[in-house]
C-alpha positions, 0 to 999 in steps of 0.5 A: 151332169144335171142328175149328179146336180141333183143328186149331191145334196141328197149323198152329202145328208147321207153321209152325213147320217150315216157320221152320225150313226156312226160317232154321235149327232153331238161329235157330226157336230161338231164337225161340220162346225170344225169343218167351217171354220177349217173352209173360212180360216182358208178362206180368208188366209187365200182372199189375203194372199190373194190380194196381196199378191195383186197390189203387189202386181199393179206397182209392178213388184212381181209377176202373176202368173196363170198357174199362181192364180189357178192354185190360189182360186183352186185353193178358194174353190177348195176351202168353199168347200170345206164350208159345206156340211157333206162328207163327198164336199170336204173329199174333194175339199181335200183332193183339191187341197193336194198340190199334185192331184190339183194341178193334174185335174188343172192340166186334164180341165186345161187341156178340154179348154181354149188353148192357150199358148206361153211365151217368152219376153227376153226383156223381162226374162219371164214366161208369160200367157195369151190368149187369143181371140176376135174381135168386133166392132161395131158402130153405135148408130 
């Protein structure tokens, strides 16, 4: 994994150089600018959407589910990937933006991380996730 992180910028640079060789340097520069502004626009839109949902949940008008939050965060991450110059990050962003692929990836990653329990509350008629854990109080003396 560490080797991948170290080599990723080199792969990105190599793909950009190959793209520039195929379509020309000016078109490559326009492509980089277009994906940057597309990512910036998507990130701004997603951030405003998450802010509205958080405000609605705070006033009790809406309920934020873990799946909705995960989708919003994944789209924000895809927007950041679009802003990074390079074809590999752009392809990764497109895969994250496709909802069925994003949810499949989330379920795979979710099985590898901690177990979460979903409960159903009959009073509010909503599903919610309980993340269980232990804590220990320590005196500050």
